[in-house]
C-alpha positions in Angstrom: -26.0 19.8 2.7 -27.7 18.0 5.6 -31.3 17.5 6.5 -32.5 17.0 10.1 -28.9 16.5 11.3 -28.8 13.2 9.5 -26.1 11.9 7.1 -25.3 14.2 4.1 -27.7 14.1 1.2 -25.1 15.2 -1.3 -21.3 15.1 -1.1 -18.6 17.1 -2.8 -15.5 15.3 -3.9 -12.0 16.7 -4.0 -12.3 17.0 -7.8 -15.4 19.2 -7.4 -17.9 16.5 -8.4 -21.3 16.5 -6.6 -22.4 13.0 -5.6 -25.8 12.0 -4.4 -24.9 10.0 -1.3 -28.3 9.0 -0.1 -28.6 5.6 -1.8 -26.2 3.8 0.6 -27.8 5.6 3.6 -31.2 4.2 2.5 -29.8 0.7 2.3 -28.3 1.1 5.8 -31.6 2.2 7.1 -33.4 -0.6 5.3 -31.4 -3.3 7.0 -31.2 -1.7 10.4 -32.8 -3.8 13.2 -36.1 -2.4 14.4 -35.7 -3.9 17.9 -33.1 -3.2 20.5 -32.6 -6.9 21.3 -31.6 -7.6 17.7 -28.8 -5.1 17.6 -25.3 -6.7 17.7 -24.0 -5.0 20.9 -27.0 -6.2 22.9 -26.8 -9.7 21.6 -23.1 -9.9 22.4 -23.7 -8.6 25.9 -26.5 -11.2 26.6 -24.3 -14.0 25.4 -21.3 -12.8 27.5 -23.7 -12.6 30.5 -24.8 -16.2 30.0 -21.2 -17.3 29.8 -20.3 -15.4 33.1 -23.2 -17.1 34.9 -22.0 -20.5 33.8 -18.4 -19.7 34.8 -19.7 -18.9 38.3 -21.6 -22.2 38.6 -18.7 -24.2 37.2 -16.3 -22.5 39.5 -18.3 -23.5 42.6 -18.5 -27.1 41.2 -14.8 -27.6 40.5 -13.7 -25.9 43.7 -15.7 -28.6 45.5 -14.6 -31.5 43.3 -10.9 -30.6 42.6 -9.9 -29.0 45.9 -6.8 -31.2 46.0 -5.5 -29.9 42.6 -6.2 -26.1 42.5 -4.0 -25.6 39.4 -6.4 -27.7 37.3 -9.5 -25.7 38.3 -9.2 -22.8 35.8 -8.6 -25.3 33.0 -11.6 -27.5 33.9 -13.9 -24.4 34.2 -12.7 -23.1 30.8 -13.3 -26.5 29.1 -16.8 -26.9 30.4 -17.7 -23.2 29.7 -16.4 -23.5 26.2 -18.4 -26.6 25.5 -21.6 -25.3 27.1 -21.6 -21.7 25.8 -19.2 -20.9 23.1 -19.9 -24.0 21.0 -23.6 -23.5 21.6 -23.5 -19.9 20.2 -21.5 -21.1 17.2 -24.0 -23.9 16.6 -26.7 -21.3 16.5 -24.8 -19.4 13.7 -24.3 -22.6 11.7 -28.0 -23.6 12.2 -29.1 -20.2 10.9 -26.9 -20.5 7.8 -28.3 -24.0 7.1 -31.8 -22.7 7.6 -31.4 -19.9 5.1 -29.6 -22.1 2.6 -26.3 -20.3 2.8 -24.3 -23.4 3.6 -24.8 -27.2 3.9 -23.6 -29.6 6.4 -26.1 -30.9 8.9 -23.7 -33.5 10.1 -21.3 -30.8 11.3 -24.3 -29.1 13.1 -25.1 -32.4 14.9 -21.5 -32.7 16.1 -21.6 -29.1 17.3 -24.8 -29.7 19.3 -23.3 -32.8 20.9 -20.6 -30.7 22.5 -22.9 -28.6 24.7 -25.1 -31.6 25.4 -22.2 -33.7 26.7 -20.9 -30.7 28.7 -24.3 -30.3 30.4 -24.6 -34.0 31.0 -21.1 -34.0 32.7 -22.2 -31.0 34.8 -25.4 -32.7 35.9 -23.5 -36.0 36.7 -20.9 -34.2 38.8 -23.6 -32.2 40.6 -25.5 -35.3 41.5 -22.4 -37.2 42.5 -21.2 -34.4 44.8 -24.5 -33.8 46.6 -23.2 -35.7 49.7 -20.2 -33.5 50.0 -22.4 -30.5 50.5 -24.3 -32.2 53.4 -23.1 -31.3 56.9 -21.0 -34.1 58.6 -23.6 -34.7 61.4 -26.4 -35.1 58.9 -27.3 -38.4 57.2 -30.2 -37.4 55.0 -29.7 -34.8 52.2 -31.7 -31.8 53.1 -34.1 -30.0 50.6 -31.9 -26.9 50.4 -29.0 -29.0 49.1 -31.3 -30.7 46.5 -32.6 -27.3 45.4 -29.1 -25.9 45.0 -28.1 -28.9 43.0 -31.1 -28.7 40.7 -30.4 -25.0 40.2 -26.8 -25.7 39.4 -27.9 -28.3 36.8 -30.7 -26.3 35.2 -29.0 -22.9 35.0 -26.2 -24.0 32.6 -28.9 -25.7 30.4 -30.9 -22.4 30.2 -27.8 -20.3 29.4 -26.6 -22.8 26.7 -30.1 -22.8 25.1 -30.2 -19.0 25.5 -26.8 -18.6 23.7 -28.0 -20.9 20.9 -31.3 -19.1 20.5 -29.7 -15.6 20.6 -27.1 -16.3 18.0 -29.7 -18.1 15.8 -32.2 -15.2 16.0 -29.8 -12.2 15.8 -27.5 -13.6 13.0 -29.0 -13.1 9.6 -26.4 -14.1 6.9 -28.9 -13.8 4.0 -29.7 -10.1 5.0 -25.9 -9.4 5.4 -25.2 -10.8 2.0 -28.1 -8.9 0.3 -27.0 -5.7 2.0 -23.4 -6.1 0.6 -24.8 -6.9 -2.8 -27.0 -3.9 -2.9 -24.2 -1.6 -1.8 -21.9 -3.1 -4.5 -24.6 -2.5 -7.1 -25.0 1.1 -6.0 -21.3 1.6 -6.2 -21.2 0.1 -9.7 -24.1 2.3 -10.8 -22.2 5.3 -9.6 -19.1 4.2 -11.6 -21.3 3.7 -14.7 -22.9 7.1 -14.3 -19.5 8.7 -14.3 -18.4 6.9 -17.5 -21.7 7.8 -19.2 -21.1 11.5 -18.2 -17.6 11.4 -19.7 -18.9 9.7 -22.9 -21.7 12.3 -23.2 -19.2 15.1 -22.9 -17.2 13.7 -25.7 -20.2 13.1 -27.9 -21.6 16.6 -27.4 -18.4 18.3 -28.2 -18.2 17.9 -32.0 -15.1 20.1 -32.3 -13.2 18.3 -29.6 -10.3 17.2 -31.9 -9.9 20.7 -33.4 -10.0 22.3 -29.9 -7.3 19.9 -28.6 -5.2 20.6 -31.7 -5.6 24.3 -31.2 -4.6 24.1 -27.6 -1.5 22.1 -28.5 -0.5 24.6 -31.2 -0.9 27.5 -28.7 1.2 25.6 -26.2 3.9 25.0 -28.8 4.0 28.7 -29.8 4.2 29.8 -26.2 7.0 27.4 -25.6 8.9 28.7 -28.6 8.4 32.3 -27.4 9.8 31.4 -24.0 12.8 29.8 -25.7 13.4 32.8 -27.9 13.1 35.2 -25.0 15.6 33.0 -23.1 17.9 33.2 -26.1 17.7 37.0 -26.1 18.5 37.1 -22.4 21.4 34.7 -22.7 22.7 36.5 -25.8 22.9 39.8 -23.9 24.4 38.1 -20.9 27.2 36.3 -22.8 27.9 39.4 -24.9 28.4 41.6 -21.7 30.5 39.0 -20.0 32.8 38.6 -23.1 33.2 42.4 -23.3 34.2 42.5 -19.7 36.6 39.6 -20.1 38.3 41.0 -23.3 38.5 44.6 -22.2 39.4 45.5 -25.7 37.5 48.4 -27.4 37.7 46.9 -30.8 36.4 43.5 -29.6 33.7 45.4 -27.7 32.5 47.1 -30.9 32.4 43.8 -32.8 30.4 42.1 -30.1 28.1 45.0 -29.9 27.1 45.2 -33.6 27.4 42.6 -36.3 26.9 39.1 -35.1 24.6 40.0 -32.2 22.3 42.0 -34.5 22.2 39.1 -37.0 21.2 36.6 -34.3 18.6 38.9 -32.9 17.1 39.6 -36.3 16.9 35.9 -37.1 15.1 35.1 -33.8 12.8 38.1 -34.2 11.9 37.1 -37.8 11.3 33.5 -36.8 8.9 34.6 -34.0 7.0 36.9 -36.4 6.8 34.1 -39.0 5.3 31.7 -36.4 2.7 34.2 -35.3 1.7 35.0 -38.9 1.5 31.2 -39.8 -0.8 30.6 -36.8 -3.0 33.6 -37.7 -3.3 32.5 -41.3 -4.1 28.9 -40.4 -6.8 30.0 -37.9 -8.4 32.3 -40.5 -8.3 29.6 -43.2 -10.0 27.1 -40.9 -12.7 29.7 -40.0 -13.4 30.5 -43.7 -13.6 26.8 -44.6 -16.2 26.3 -41.9 -18.3 29.3 -43.2 -18.0 28.1 -46.8 -19.2 24.7 -45.7 -22.1 25.9 -43.6 -23.4 28.4 -46.3 -24.2 25.7 -49.0 -25.9 23.6 -46.4 -28.2 26.5 -45.4 -29.0 27.3 -49.0 -29.9 23.6 -49.7 -32.2 23.6 -46.7 
């Protein structure tokens, strides 16, 4: 059953049990972000975008600085981008955990923050040191355009690193994640307890449960004996016919057709009738005992 094309309100298990599956849905809705920017895919896209911007700036820097060793350029770009963006995002996660009291270790957070700070200082130092390379050969004074590009290349990685730290700090909520898992676990345990209570209630309400099980077992035993006796009749006839065909003697055929076979058949038939009569007598006795017990109780009341 569904309502407004949402998740099912009730669920039917393979055993035929009807479950009320709305509690976990309510918990999921309770912890769902109410803003698009706080959703996980959007935050990841923003952090990847910041990292791509830094990669572009670092690529232009090291292509100017390390033009004589091009095989080192990808490694230098990766190291600086890792320090300026990846570590900054991880530092935001650790800072949020410390802020909410989930973990301790401010010393580790300081070490993590030192990594992007040093990376940005190295980027700024290299940018300032290579400003003269970007000046045309016939010019002695550094023009304003070169200064502007250098300042942009210094400030942009700072903004992206701070942005990665802020995005991971704001979007990651370890306390809410932990509370959500705990609430879902509590609901699952409540459902298990409900099933156990239902089973216990069934056993408590059924006062004649033991007698009913015993009756079912006795009926199964009698049916099994009936099947065995019927199989014995069938095998008896089959063996008798095969022996008559094998002997081919009229005298032996008459003997096989009368005395012993009739004796075996009568014994099996009498045993089957005795079992049925004993079962009927036992059932009648149990019913009479119940009536004789109930009647004095009614009279006393």
